[in-house]
PDB file of N, CA, C and O in Angstrom, chain B, residues numbered from 101:
ATOM      1  N   MET B 101      -5.050  -1.275  11.440  1.00  0.00           N
ATOM      2  CA  MET B 101      -5.546  -0.817  10.179  1.00  0.00           C
ATOM      3  C   MET B 101      -5.071  -1.739   9.043  1.00  0.00           C
ATOM      4  O   MET B 101      -5.871  -2.123   8.189  1.00  0.00           O
ATOM      5  N   VAL B 102      -3.784  -2.096   9.026  1.00  0.00           N
ATOM      6  CA  VAL B 102      -3.260  -2.979   7.982  1.00  0.00           C
ATOM      7  C   VAL B 102      -3.857  -4.375   8.121  1.00  0.00           C
ATOM      8  O   VAL B 102      -4.213  -5.003   7.124  1.00  0.00           O
ATOM      9  N   VAL B 103      -3.966  -4.852   9.338  1.00  0.00           N
ATOM     10  CA  VAL B 103      -4.546  -6.185   9.567  1.00  0.00           C
ATOM     11  C   VAL B 103      -5.990  -6.216   9.096  1.00  0.00           C
ATOM     12  O   VAL B 103      -6.409  -7.174   8.445  1.00  0.00           O
ATOM     13  N   ALA B 104      -6.756  -5.181   9.417  1.00  0.00           N
ATOM     14  CA  ALA B 104      -8.158  -5.120   8.995  1.00  0.00           C
ATOM     15  C   ALA B 104      -8.268  -5.067   7.475  1.00  0.00           C
ATOM     16  O   ALA B 104      -9.124  -5.737   6.896  1.00  0.00           O
ATOM     17  N   ALA B 105      -7.413  -4.279   6.821  1.00  0.00           N
ATOM     18  CA  ALA B 105      -7.446  -4.186   5.359  1.00  0.00           C
ATOM     19  C   ALA B 105      -7.050  -5.517   4.724  1.00  0.00           C
ATOM     20  O   ALA B 105      -7.654  -5.948   3.741  1.00  0.00           O
ATOM     21  N   ARG B 106      -6.030  -6.165   5.292  1.00  0.00           N
ATOM     22  CA  ARG B 106      -5.606  -7.468   4.772  1.00  0.00           C
ATOM     23  C   ARG B 106      -6.728  -8.494   4.914  1.00  0.00           C
ATOM     24  O   ARG B 106      -7.000  -9.246   3.978  1.00  0.00           O
ATOM     25  N   THR B 107      -7.375  -8.529   6.067  1.00  0.00           N
ATOM     26  CA  THR B 107      -8.467  -9.463   6.312  1.00  0.00           C
ATOM     27  C   THR B 107      -9.615  -9.226   5.335  1.00  0.00           C
ATOM     28  O   THR B 107     -10.166 -10.170   4.769  1.00  0.00           O
ATOM     29  N   SER B 108      -9.965  -7.973   5.146  1.00  0.00           N
ATOM     30  CA  SER B 108     -11.039  -7.617   4.216  1.00  0.00           C
ATOM     31  C   SER B 108     -10.691  -8.020   2.787  1.00  0.00           C
ATOM     32  O   SER B 108     -11.528  -8.568   2.071  1.00  0.00           O
ATOM     33  N   TYR B 109      -9.454  -7.748   2.376  1.00  0.00           N
ATOM     34  CA  TYR B 109      -9.032  -8.082   1.010  1.00  0.00           C
ATOM     35  C   TYR B 109      -9.074  -9.597   0.799  1.00  0.00           C
ATOM     36  O   TYR B 109      -9.586 -10.077  -0.212  1.00  0.00           O
ATOM     37  N   LEU B 110      -8.536 -10.337   1.756  1.00  0.00           N
ATOM     38  CA  LEU B 110      -8.518 -11.794   1.615  1.00  0.00           C
ATOM     39  C   LEU B 110      -9.924 -12.390   1.628  1.00  0.00           C
ATOM     40  O   LEU B 110     -10.177 -13.404   0.978  1.00  0.00           O
ATOM     41  N   LYS B 111     -10.829 -11.767   2.362  1.00  0.00           N
ATOM     42  CA  LYS B 111     -12.222 -12.216   2.356  1.00  0.00           C
ATOM     43  C   LYS B 111     -12.829 -12.026   0.968  1.00  0.00           C
ATOM     44  O   LYS B 111     -13.550 -12.895   0.477  1.00  0.00           O
ATOM     45  N   ASP B 112     -12.537 -10.892   0.340  1.00  0.00           N
ATOM     46  CA  ASP B 112     -13.069 -10.594  -0.988  1.00  0.00           C
ATOM     47  C   ASP B 112     -12.315 -11.308  -2.112  1.00  0.00           C
ATOM     48  O   ASP B 112     -12.850 -11.483  -3.207  1.00  0.00           O
ATOM     49  N   HIS B 113     -11.068 -11.722  -1.839  1.00  0.00           N
ATOM     50  CA  HIS B 113     -10.218 -12.386  -2.838  1.00  0.00           C
ATOM     51  C   HIS B 113      -9.595 -13.637  -2.207  1.00  0.00           C
ATOM     52  O   HIS B 113      -8.388 -13.668  -1.970  1.00  0.00           O
ATOM     53  N   PRO B 114     -10.402 -14.664  -1.934  1.00  0.00           N
ATOM     54  CA  PRO B 114      -9.934 -15.817  -1.164  1.00  0.00           C
ATOM     55  C   PRO B 114      -8.818 -16.630  -1.819  1.00  0.00           C
ATOM     56  O   PRO B 114      -8.140 -17.392  -1.130  1.00  0.00           O
ATOM     57  N   ASP B 115      -8.613 -16.490  -3.111  1.00  0.00           N
ATOM     58  CA  ASP B 115      -7.557 -17.252  -3.783  1.00  0.00           C
ATOM     59  C   ASP B 115      -6.209 -16.538  -3.772  1.00  0.00           C
ATOM     60  O   ASP B 115      -5.245 -17.038  -4.351  1.00  0.00           O
ATOM     61  N   THR B 116      -6.130 -15.395  -3.130  1.00  0.00           N
ATOM     62  CA  THR B 116      -4.890 -14.615  -3.089  1.00  0.00           C
ATOM     63  C   THR B 116      -3.901 -15.228  -2.104  1.00  0.00           C
ATOM     64  O   THR B 116      -4.271 -15.593  -0.988  1.00  0.00           O
ATOM     65  N   ASN B 117      -2.652 -15.337  -2.520  1.00  0.00           N
ATOM     66  CA  ASN B 117      -1.585 -15.803  -1.644  1.00  0.00           C
ATOM     67  C   ASN B 117      -1.049 -14.634  -0.829  1.00  0.00           C
ATOM     68  O   ASN B 117      -0.907 -13.527  -1.347  1.00  0.00           O
ATOM     69  N   LEU B 118      -0.756 -14.875   0.431  1.00  0.00           N
ATOM     70  CA  LEU B 118      -0.239 -13.813   1.302  1.00  0.00           C
ATOM     71  C   LEU B 118       1.033 -13.177   0.746  1.00  0.00           C
ATOM     72  O   LEU B 118       1.235 -11.970   0.883  1.00  0.00           O
ATOM     73  N   GLU B 119       1.886 -13.979   0.123  1.00  0.00           N
ATOM     74  CA  GLU B 119       3.147 -13.443  -0.391  1.00  0.00           C
ATOM     75  C   GLU B 119       2.958 -12.501  -1.581  1.00  0.00           C
ATOM     76  O   GLU B 119       3.898 -11.811  -1.974  1.00  0.00           O
ATOM     77  N   ASP B 120       1.754 -12.465  -2.159  1.00  0.00           N
ATOM     78  CA  ASP B 120       1.468 -11.546  -3.270  1.00  0.00           C
ATOM     79  C   ASP B 120       0.955 -10.192  -2.795  1.00  0.00           C
ATOM     80  O   ASP B 120       0.892  -9.245  -3.579  1.00  0.00           O
ATOM     81  N   LEU B 121       0.589 -10.091  -1.519  1.00  0.00           N
ATOM     82  CA  LEU B 121       0.037  -8.839  -1.004  1.00  0.00           C
ATOM     83  C   LEU B 121       1.130  -7.789  -0.839  1.00  0.00           C
ATOM     84  O   LEU B 121       2.267  -8.100  -0.484  1.00  0.00           O
ATOM     85  N   VAL B 122       0.760  -6.549  -1.102  1.00  0.00           N
ATOM     86  CA  VAL B 122       1.714  -5.449  -0.964  1.00  0.00           C
ATOM     87  C   VAL B 122       1.004  -4.228  -0.379  1.00  0.00           C
ATOM     88  O   VAL B 122      -0.119  -3.898  -0.760  1.00  0.00           O
ATOM     89  N   ILE B 123       1.684  -3.572   0.547  1.00  0.00           N
ATOM     90  CA  ILE B 123       1.222  -2.319   1.122  1.00  0.00           C
ATOM     91  C   ILE B 123       1.765  -1.193   0.254  1.00  0.00           C
ATOM     92  O   ILE B 123       2.953  -1.170  -0.066  1.00  0.00           O
ATOM     93  N   TYR B 124       0.904  -0.264  -0.126  1.00  0.00           N
ATOM     94  CA  TYR B 124       1.339   0.935  -0.833  1.00  0.00           C
ATOM     95  C   TYR B 124       1.424   2.087   0.155  1.00  0.00           C
ATOM     96  O   TYR B 124       0.521   2.299   0.965  1.00  0.00           O
ATOM     97  N   THR B 125       2.503   2.815   0.077  1.00  0.00           N
ATOM     98  CA  THR B 125       2.689   3.994   0.896  1.00  0.00           C
ATOM     99  C   THR B 125       3.557   4.973   0.120  1.00  0.00           C
ATOM    100  O   THR B 125       4.004   4.662  -0.984  1.00  0.00           O
ATOM    101  N   THR B 126       3.795   6.127   0.670  1.00  0.00           N
ATOM    102  CA  THR B 126       4.625   7.106  -0.029  1.00  0.00           C
ATOM    103  C   THR B 126       6.000   7.182   0.618  1.00  0.00           C
ATOM    104  O   THR B 126       6.226   6.653   1.707  1.00  0.00           O
ATOM    105  N   THR B 127       6.901   7.844  -0.070  1.00  0.00           N
ATOM    106  CA  THR B 127       8.251   8.012   0.453  1.00  0.00           C
ATOM    107  C   THR B 127       8.285   8.935   1.658  1.00  0.00           C
ATOM    108  O   THR B 127       9.320   9.040   2.317  1.00  0.00           O
ATOM    109  N   GLN B 128       7.189   9.602   1.962  1.00  0.00           N
ATOM    110  CA  GLN B 128       7.135  10.519   3.099  1.00  0.00           C
ATOM    111  C   GLN B 128       6.292  10.001   4.257  1.00  0.00           C
ATOM    112  O   GLN B 128       6.047  10.733   5.217  1.00  0.00           O
ATOM    113  N   THR B 129       5.848   8.760   4.183  1.00  0.00           N
ATOM    114  CA  THR B 129       5.012   8.184   5.230  1.00  0.00           C
ATOM    115  C   THR B 129       5.872   7.738   6.407  1.00  0.00           C
ATOM    116  O   THR B 129       7.012   7.311   6.227  1.00  0.00           O
ATOM    117  N   HIS B 130       5.330   7.837   7.585  1.00  0.00           N
ATOM    118  CA  HIS B 130       6.010   7.427   8.811  1.00  0.00           C
ATOM    119  C   HIS B 130       6.483   5.979   8.703  1.00  0.00           C
ATOM    120  O   HIS B 130       5.862   5.170   8.014  1.00  0.00           O
ATOM    121  N   SER B 131       7.573   5.657   9.379  1.00  0.00           N
ATOM    122  CA  SER B 131       8.165   4.320   9.302  1.00  0.00           C
ATOM    123  C   SER B 131       7.300   3.220   9.885  1.00  0.00           C
ATOM    124  O   SER B 131       7.631   2.044   9.731  1.00  0.00           O
ATOM    125  N   VAL B 132       6.207   3.557  10.548  1.00  0.00           N
ATOM    126  CA  VAL B 132       5.339   2.521  11.096  1.00  0.00           C
ATOM    127  C   VAL B 132       4.791   1.622   9.981  1.00  0.00           C
ATOM    128  O   VAL B 132       4.485   0.455  10.227  1.00  0.00           O
ATOM    129  N   GLY B 133       4.666   2.148   8.767  1.00  0.00           N
ATOM    130  CA  GLY B 133       4.239   1.323   7.636  1.00  0.00           C
ATOM    131  C   GLY B 133       5.235   0.226   7.340  1.00  0.00           C
ATOM    132  O   GLY B 133       4.855  -0.920   7.098  1.00  0.00           O
ATOM    133  N   SER B 134       6.502   0.570   7.358  1.00  0.00           N
ATOM    134  CA  SER B 134       7.557  -0.429   7.151  1.00  0.00           C
ATOM    135  C   SER B 134       7.556  -1.467   8.265  1.00  0.00           C
ATOM    136  O   SER B 134       7.761  -2.657   8.022  1.00  0.00           O
ATOM    137  N   LYS B 135       7.325  -1.006   9.479  1.00  0.00           N
ATOM    138  CA  LYS B 135       7.295  -1.928  10.614  1.00  0.00           C
ATOM    139  C   LYS B 135       6.108  -2.876  10.509  1.00  0.00           C
ATOM    140  O   LYS B 135       6.227  -4.061  10.823  1.00  0.00           O
ATOM    141  N   ALA B 136       4.966  -2.363  10.071  1.00  0.00           N
ATOM    142  CA  ALA B 136       3.788  -3.227   9.889  1.00  0.00           C
ATOM    143  C   ALA B 136       4.088  -4.298   8.845  1.00  0.00           C
ATOM    144  O   ALA B 136       3.746  -5.465   9.038  1.00  0.00           O
ATOM    145  N   ALA B 137       4.718  -3.914   7.753  1.00  0.00           N
ATOM    146  CA  ALA B 137       5.062  -4.883   6.707  1.00  0.00           C
ATOM    147  C   ALA B 137       6.017  -5.945   7.247  1.00  0.00           C
ATOM    148  O   ALA B 137       5.871  -7.130   6.948  1.00  0.00           O
ATOM    149  N   LEU B 138       6.983  -5.519   8.032  1.00  0.00           N
ATOM    150  CA  LEU B 138       7.955  -6.447   8.604  1.00  0.00           C
ATOM    151  C   LEU B 138       7.291  -7.429   9.568  1.00  0.00           C
ATOM    152  O   LEU B 138       7.512  -8.637   9.479  1.00  0.00           O
ATOM    153  N   VAL B 139       6.490  -6.919  10.473  1.00  0.00           N
ATOM    154  CA  VAL B 139       5.830  -7.756  11.476  1.00  0.00           C
ATOM    155  C   VAL B 139       4.848  -8.727  10.818  1.00  0.00           C
ATOM    156  O   VAL B 139       4.739  -9.878  11.241  1.00  0.00           O
ATOM    157  N   LEU B 140       4.135  -8.269   9.789  1.00  0.00           N
ATOM    158  CA  LEU B 140       3.120  -9.098   9.135  1.00  0.00           C
ATOM    159  C   LEU B 140       3.666  -9.895   7.955  1.00  0.00           C
ATOM    160  O   LEU B 140       2.922 -10.599   7.272  1.00  0.00           O
ATOM    161  N   ASN B 141       4.975  -9.777   7.721  1.00  0.00           N
ATOM    162  CA  ASN B 141       5.636 -10.488   6.626  1.00  0.00           C
ATOM    163  C   ASN B 141       4.991 -10.160   5.274  1.00  0.00           C
ATOM    164  O   ASN B 141       4.674 -11.049   4.484  1.00  0.00           O
ATOM    165  N   LEU B 142       4.807  -8.858   5.035  1.00  0.00           N
ATOM    166  CA  LEU B 142       4.207  -8.380   3.792  1.00  0.00           C
ATOM    167  C   LEU B 142       5.201  -7.519   3.023  1.00  0.00           C
ATOM    168  O   LEU B 142       6.136  -6.962   3.597  1.00  0.00           O
ATOM    169  N   GLN B 143       4.988  -7.422   1.740  1.00  0.00           N
ATOM    170  CA  GLN B 143       5.787  -6.526   0.911  1.00  0.00           C
ATOM    171  C   GLN B 143       5.270  -5.099   1.084  1.00  0.00           C
ATOM    172  O   GLN B 143       4.105  -4.877   1.415  1.00  0.00           O
ATOM    173  N   ILE B 144       6.163  -4.144   0.852  1.00  0.00           N
ATOM    174  CA  ILE B 144       5.762  -2.738   0.895  1.00  0.00           C
ATOM    175  C   ILE B 144       6.359  -2.036  -0.311  1.00  0.00           C
ATOM    176  O   ILE B 144       7.497  -2.300  -0.700  1.00  0.00           O
ATOM    177  N   ARG B 145       5.589  -1.153  -0.890  1.00  0.00           N
ATOM    178  CA  ARG B 145       6.067  -0.374  -2.031  1.00  0.00           C
ATOM    179  C   ARG B 145       5.941   1.103  -1.687  1.00  0.00           C
ATOM    180  O   ARG B 145       4.869   1.588  -1.324  1.00  0.00           O
ATOM    181  N   PHE B 146       7.064   1.805  -1.809  1.00  0.00           N
ATOM    182  CA  PHE B 146       7.094   3.234  -1.555  1.00  0.00           C
ATOM    183  C   PHE B 146       6.934   3.970  -2.876  1.00  0.00           C
ATOM    184  O   PHE B 146       7.748   3.809  -3.786  1.00  0.00           O
ATOM    185  N   ILE B 147       5.896   4.768  -2.980  1.00  0.00           N
ATOM    186  CA  ILE B 147       5.652   5.559  -4.178  1.00  0.00           C
ATOM    187  C   ILE B 147       6.180   6.957  -3.911  1.00  0.00           C
ATOM    188  O   ILE B 147       5.815   7.598  -2.926  1.00  0.00           O
ATOM    189  N   GLU B 148       7.038   7.416  -4.797  1.00  0.00           N
ATOM    190  CA  GLU B 148       7.703   8.695  -4.587  1.00  0.00           C
ATOM    191  C   GLU B 148       6.745   9.871  -4.663  1.00  0.00           C
ATOM    192  O   GLU B 148       5.911   9.959  -5.564  1.00  0.00           O
ATOM    193  N   VAL B 149       6.879  10.761  -3.711  1.00  0.00           N
ATOM    194  CA  VAL B 149       6.194  12.046  -3.721  1.00  0.00           C
ATOM    195  C   VAL B 149       7.277  13.128  -3.639  1.00  0.00           C
ATOM    196  O   VAL B 149       8.336  12.923  -3.045  1.00  0.00           O
ATOM    197  N   LYS B 150       6.988  14.276  -4.245  1.00  0.00           N
ATOM    198  CA  LYS B 150       8.013  15.317  -4.362  1.00  0.00           C
ATOM    199  C   LYS B 150       7.544  16.633  -3.762  1.00  0.00           C
ATOM    200  O   LYS B 150       6.350  16.926  -3.705  1.00  0.00           O
ATOM    201  N   ALA B 151       8.515  17.411  -3.320  1.00  0.00           N
ATOM    202  CA  ALA B 151       8.231  18.732  -2.747  1.00  0.00           C
ATOM    203  C   ALA B 151       7.517  19.621  -3.753  1.00  0.00           C
ATOM    204  O   ALA B 151       6.628  20.387  -3.382  1.00  0.00           O
ATOM    205  N   GLU B 152       7.894  19.526  -5.011  1.00  0.00           N
ATOM    206  CA  GLU B 152       7.272  20.381  -6.039  1.00  0.00           C
ATOM    207  C   GLU B 152       5.777  20.104  -6.203  1.00  0.00           C
ATOM    208  O   GLU B 152       5.042  20.927  -6.749  1.00  0.00           O
ATOM    209  N   ASP B 153       5.337  18.945  -5.729  1.00  0.00           N
ATOM    210  CA  ASP B 153       3.904  18.599  -5.741  1.00  0.00           C
ATOM    211  C   ASP B 153       3.295  18.716  -4.348  1.00  0.00           C
ATOM    212  O   ASP B 153       2.234  18.150  -4.087  1.00  0.00           O
ATOM    213  N   GLN B 154       3.958  19.445  -3.453  1.00  0.00           N
ATOM    214  CA  GLN B 154       3.550  19.569  -2.057  1.00  0.00           C
ATOM    215  C   GLN B 154       3.438  18.193  -1.380  1.00  0.00           C
ATOM    216  O   GLN B 154       2.608  17.981  -0.496  1.00  0.00           O
ATOM    217  N   PHE B 155       4.293  17.275  -1.821  1.00  0.00           N
ATOM    218  CA  PHE B 155       4.347  15.910  -1.290  1.00  0.00           C
ATOM    219  C   PHE B 155       3.024  15.164  -1.455  1.00  0.00           C
ATOM    220  O   PHE B 155       2.730  14.238  -0.699  1.00  0.00           O
ATOM    221  N   ALA B 156       2.238  15.565  -2.434  1.00  0.00           N
ATOM    222  CA  ALA B 156       0.979  14.877  -2.747  1.00  0.00           C
ATOM    223  C   ALA B 156       1.271  13.679  -3.659  1.00  0.00           C
ATOM    224  O   ALA B 156       2.176  13.721  -4.492  1.00  0.00           O
ATOM    225  N   LEU B 157       0.500  12.634  -3.484  1.00  0.00           N
ATOM    226  CA  LEU B 157       0.619  11.459  -4.334  1.00  0.00           C
ATOM    227  C   LEU B 157       0.001  11.772  -5.688  1.00  0.00           C
ATOM    228  O   LEU B 157      -1.179  12.110  -5.782  1.00  0.00           O
ATOM    229  N   ARG B 158       0.807  11.657  -6.729  1.00  0.00           N
ATOM    230  CA  ARG B 158       0.329  11.957  -8.074  1.00  0.00           C
ATOM    231  C   ARG B 158      -0.397  10.736  -8.659  1.00  0.00           C
ATOM    232  O   ARG B 158      -0.005   9.590  -8.440  1.00  0.00           O
ATOM    233  N   GLN B 159      -1.449  11.020  -9.397  1.00  0.00           N
ATOM    234  CA  GLN B 159      -2.251   9.960 -10.009  1.00  0.00           C
ATOM    235  C   GLN B 159      -1.410   9.090 -10.931  1.00  0.00           C
ATOM    236  O   GLN B 159      -1.561   7.868 -10.926  1.00  0.00           O
ATOM    237  N   ASP B 160      -0.533   9.690 -11.716  1.00  0.00           N
ATOM    238  CA  ASP B 160       0.282   8.908 -12.643  1.00  0.00           C
ATOM    239  C   ASP B 160       1.257   7.993 -11.899  1.00  0.00           C
ATOM    240  O   ASP B 160       1.532   6.885 -12.359  1.00  0.00           O
ATOM    241  N   ALA B 161       1.777   8.439 -10.768  1.00  0.00           N
ATOM    242  CA  ALA B 161       2.688   7.600  -9.987  1.00  0.00           C
ATOM    243  C   ALA B 161       1.953   6.378  -9.431  1.00  0.00           C
ATOM    244  O   ALA B 161       2.480   5.266  -9.456  1.00  0.00           O
ATOM    245  N   LEU B 162       0.742   6.590  -8.933  1.00  0.00           N
ATOM    246  CA  LEU B 162      -0.059   5.473  -8.429  1.00  0.00           C
ATOM    247  C   LEU B 162      -0.435   4.531  -9.564  1.00  0.00           C
ATOM    248  O   LEU B 162      -0.341   3.313  -9.412  1.00  0.00           O
ATOM    249  N   ARG B 163      -0.857   5.073 -10.693  1.00  0.00           N
ATOM    250  CA  ARG B 163      -1.231   4.238 -11.835  1.00  0.00           C
ATOM    251  C   ARG B 163      -0.044   3.381 -12.287  1.00  0.00           C
ATOM    252  O   ARG B 163      -0.202   2.189 -12.550  1.00  0.00           O
ATOM    253  N   ASN B 164       1.138   3.987 -12.374  1.00  0.00           N
ATOM    254  CA  ASN B 164       2.331   3.237 -12.795  1.00  0.00           C
ATOM    255  C   ASN B 164       2.648   2.106 -11.823  1.00  0.00           C
ATOM    256  O   ASN B 164       2.991   1.000 -12.242  1.00  0.00           O
ATOM    257  N   ALA B 165       2.534   2.381 -10.533  1.00  0.00           N
ATOM    258  CA  ALA B 165       2.787   1.345  -9.534  1.00  0.00           C
ATOM    259  C   ALA B 165       1.789   0.199  -9.676  1.00  0.00           C
ATOM    260  O   ALA B 165       2.171  -0.971  -9.640  1.00  0.00           O
ATOM    261  N   LEU B 166       0.519   0.537  -9.836  1.00  0.00           N
ATOM    262  CA  LEU B 166      -0.514  -0.491 -10.004  1.00  0.00           C
ATOM    263  C   LEU B 166      -0.257  -1.344 -11.241  1.00  0.00           C
ATOM    264  O   LEU B 166      -0.373  -2.569 -11.189  1.00  0.00           O
ATOM    265  N   GLU B 167       0.092  -0.703 -12.346  1.00  0.00           N
ATOM    266  CA  GLU B 167       0.350  -1.434 -13.589  1.00  0.00           C
ATOM    267  C   GLU B 167       1.591  -2.315 -13.460  1.00  0.00           C
ATOM    268  O   GLU B 167       1.578  -3.474 -13.874  1.00  0.00           O
ATOM    269  N   ASP B 168       2.653  -1.769 -12.890  1.00  0.00           N
ATOM    270  CA  ASP B 168       3.890  -2.554 -12.721  1.00  0.00           C
ATOM    271  C   ASP B 168       3.652  -3.767 -11.829  1.00  0.00           C
ATOM    272  O   ASP B 168       4.107  -4.867 -12.142  1.00  0.00           O
ATOM    273  N   ASP B 169       2.942  -3.573 -10.723  1.00  0.00           N
ATOM    274  CA  ASP B 169       2.711  -4.686  -9.813  1.00  0.00           C
ATOM    275  C   ASP B 169       1.756  -5.721 -10.397  1.00  0.00           C
ATOM    276  O   ASP B 169       1.916  -6.916 -10.146  1.00  0.00           O
ATOM    277  N   ALA B 170       0.781  -5.289 -11.162  1.00  0.00           N
ATOM    278  CA  ALA B 170      -0.139  -6.236 -11.801  1.00  0.00           C
ATOM    279  C   ALA B 170       0.623  -7.180 -12.732  1.00  0.00           C
ATOM    280  O   ALA B 170       0.295  -8.363 -12.830  1.00  0.00           O
ATOM    281  N   LYS B 171       1.632  -6.656 -13.408  1.00  0.00           N
ATOM    282  CA  LYS B 171       2.423  -7.472 -14.337  1.00  0.00           C
ATOM    283  C   LYS B 171       3.167  -8.606 -13.628  1.00  0.00           C
ATOM    284  O   LYS B 171       3.410  -9.658 -14.220  1.00  0.00           O
ATOM    285  N   ILE B 172       3.523  -8.391 -12.369  1.00  0.00           N
ATOM    286  CA  ILE B 172       4.290  -9.414 -11.651  1.00  0.00           C
ATOM    287  C   ILE B 172       3.461 -10.114 -10.570  1.00  0.00           C
ATOM    288  O   ILE B 172       4.002 -10.827  -9.726  1.00  0.00           O
ATOM    289  N   GLY B 173       2.154  -9.902 -10.607  1.00  0.00           N
ATOM    290  CA  GLY B 173       1.255 -10.642  -9.730  1.00  0.00           C
ATOM    291  C   GLY B 173       1.107 -10.106  -8.318  1.00  0.00           C
ATOM    292  O   GLY B 173       0.532 -10.778  -7.462  1.00  0.00           O
ATOM    293  N   ARG B 174       1.607  -8.924  -8.063  1.00  0.00           N
ATOM    294  CA  ARG B 174       1.429  -8.330  -6.732  1.00  0.00           C
ATOM    295  C   ARG B 174       0.022  -7.782  -6.584  1.00  0.00           C
ATOM    296  O   ARG B 174      -0.585  -7.308  -7.545  1.00  0.00           O
ATOM    297  N   LYS B 175      -0.482  -7.855  -5.368  1.00  0.00           N
ATOM    298  CA  LYS B 175      -1.846  -7.423  -5.064  1.00  0.00           C
ATOM    299  C   LYS B 175      -1.823  -6.328  -3.989  1.00  0.00           C
ATOM    300  O   LYS B 175      -1.782  -6.638  -2.799  1.00  0.00           O
ATOM    301  N   PRO B 176      -1.850  -5.063  -4.392  1.00  0.00           N
ATOM    302  CA  PRO B 176      -1.921  -4.007  -3.392  1.00  0.00           C
ATOM    303  C   PRO B 176      -3.281  -4.034  -2.709  1.00  0.00           C
ATOM    304  O   PRO B 176      -4.314  -4.140  -3.370  1.00  0.00           O
ATOM    305  N   PHE B 177      -3.277  -3.939  -1.393  1.00  0.00           N
ATOM    306  CA  PHE B 177      -4.542  -4.034  -0.668  1.00  0.00           C
ATOM    307  C   PHE B 177      -4.807  -2.829   0.222  1.00  0.00           C
ATOM    308  O   PHE B 177      -5.902  -2.681   0.764  1.00  0.00           O
ATOM    309  N   ILE B 178      -3.814  -1.974   0.373  1.00  0.00           N
ATOM    310  CA  ILE B 178      -4.012  -0.761   1.166  1.00  0.00           C
ATOM    311  C   ILE B 178      -3.060   0.314   0.646  1.00  0.00           C
ATOM    312  O   ILE B 178      -1.924   0.037   0.262  1.00  0.00           O
ATOM    313  N   LEU B 179      -3.554   1.530   0.646  1.00  0.00           N
ATOM    314  CA  LEU B 179      -2.743   2.702   0.316  1.00  0.00           C
ATOM    315  C   LEU B 179      -2.777   3.605   1.526  1.00  0.00           C
ATOM    316  O   LEU B 179      -3.845   4.025   1.971  1.00  0.00           O
ATOM    317  N   SER B 180      -1.620   3.898   2.051  1.00  0.00           N
ATOM    318  CA  SER B 180      -1.580   4.776   3.212  1.00  0.00           C
ATOM    319  C   SER B 180      -0.578   5.889   2.990  1.00  0.00           C
ATOM    320  O   SER B 180       0.606   5.654   2.749  1.00  0.00           O
ATOM    321  N   GLU B 181      -1.086   7.110   3.079  1.00  0.00           N
ATOM    322  CA  GLU B 181      -0.211   8.263   2.990  1.00  0.00           C
ATOM    323  C   GLU B 181       0.240   8.691   4.377  1.00  0.00           C
ATOM    324  O   GLU B 181       1.216   9.428   4.512  1.00  0.00           O
ATOM    325  N   ALA B 182      -0.468   8.234   5.414  1.00  0.00           N
ATOM    326  CA  ALA B 182      -0.140   8.619   6.790  1.00  0.00           C
ATOM    327  C   ALA B 182      -0.631   7.542   7.739  1.00  0.00           C
ATOM    328  O   ALA B 182      -1.814   7.508   8.079  1.00  0.00           O
ATOM    329  N   PHE B 183       0.256   6.668   8.166  1.00  0.00           N
ATOM    330  CA  PHE B 183      -0.154   5.569   9.030  1.00  0.00           C
ATOM    331  C   PHE B 183      -0.586   6.030  10.405  1.00  0.00           C
ATOM    332  O   PHE B 183      -1.249   5.282  11.124  1.00  0.00           O
ATOM    333  N   ASN B 184      -0.226   7.247  10.788  1.00  0.00           N
ATOM    334  CA  ASN B 184      -0.636   7.721  12.100  1.00  0.00           C
ATOM    335  C   ASN B 184      -1.935   8.510  12.037  1.00  0.00           C
ATOM    336  O   ASN B 184      -2.322   9.137  13.023  1.00  0.00           O
ATOM    337  N   ASN B 185      -2.618   8.489  10.891  1.00  0.00           N
ATOM    338  CA  ASN B 185      -3.851   9.246  10.709  1.00  0.00           C
ATOM    339  C   ASN B 185      -4.844   8.356   9.977  1.00  0.00           C
ATOM    340  O   ASN B 185      -4.619   8.005   8.819  1.00  0.00           O
ATOM    341  N   SER B 186      -5.931   7.990  10.629  1.00  0.00           N
ATOM    342  CA  SER B 186      -6.877   7.062  10.021  1.00  0.00           C
ATOM    343  C   SER B 186      -7.494   7.613   8.740  1.00  0.00           C
ATOM    344  O   SER B 186      -8.000   6.842   7.925  1.00  0.00           O
ATOM    345  N   LEU B 187      -7.464   8.927   8.546  1.00  0.00           N
ATOM    346  CA  LEU B 187      -7.999   9.502   7.319  1.00  0.00           C
ATOM    347  C   LEU B 187      -7.030   9.332   6.148  1.00  0.00           C
ATOM    348  O   LEU B 187      -7.392   9.595   5.001  1.00  0.00           O
ATOM    349  N   GLY B 188      -5.811   8.898   6.430  1.00  0.00           N
ATOM    350  CA  GLY B 188      -4.803   8.780   5.383  1.00  0.00           C
ATOM    351  C   GLY B 188      -4.701   7.411   4.760  1.00  0.00           C
ATOM    352  O   GLY B 188      -3.786   7.175   3.971  1.00  0.00           O
ATOM    353  N   SER B 189      -5.598   6.495   5.077  1.00  0.00           N
ATOM    354  CA  SER B 189      -5.514   5.141   4.549  1.00  0.00           C
ATOM    355  C   SER B 189      -6.777   4.765   3.806  1.00  0.00           C
ATOM    356  O   SER B 189      -7.880   5.186   4.152  1.00  0.00           O
ATOM    357  N   ARG B 190      -6.584   3.962   2.774  1.00  0.00           N
ATOM    358  CA  ARG B 190      -7.707   3.490   1.975  1.00  0.00           C
ATOM    359  C   ARG B 190      -7.479   2.036   1.592  1.00  0.00           C
ATOM    360  O   ARG B 190      -6.378   1.652   1.198  1.00  0.00           O
ATOM    361  N   GLU B 191      -8.525   1.235   1.711  1.00  0.00           N
ATOM    362  CA  GLU B 191      -8.431  -0.139   1.214  1.00  0.00           C
ATOM    363  C   GLU B 191      -8.482  -0.105  -0.293  1.00  0.00           C
ATOM    364  O   GLU B 191      -9.171   0.732  -0.876  1.00  0.00           O
ATOM    365  N   LEU B 192      -7.761  -1.001  -0.927  1.00  0.00           N
ATOM    366  CA  LEU B 192      -7.751  -1.097  -2.382  1.00  0.00           C
ATOM    367  C   LEU B 192      -8.458  -2.369  -2.785  1.00  0.00           C
ATOM    368  O   LEU B 192      -7.807  -3.391  -3.002  1.00  0.00           O
ATOM    369  N   ASN B 193      -9.762  -2.335  -2.891  1.00  0.00           N
ATOM    370  CA  ASN B 193     -10.537  -3.510  -3.305  1.00  0.00           C
ATOM    371  C   ASN B 193     -11.047  -3.334  -4.699  1.00  0.00           C
ATOM    372  O   ASN B 193     -11.723  -4.218  -5.226  1.00  0.00           O
TER     373      ASN B 193
END
């Protein structure tokens, strides 16, 4: 899933450097996301989710992450709330 999203993003953004790519996930996502980042030599950003929000990803938290990363040239290409569930991932194009 991460490889496919990375390939798709790079196809649509051919001038992007691999070291600028970042995987977005939540603080409650399975560790397979971290392992994918390690194996593929990619950055990963954990966006905090809280029990008081039923561990849902808040729009403001995602917006803040996107804005912060844009300032430093990071390119998020996938958001995954559940790496073990194909319905939990979205490409960020």
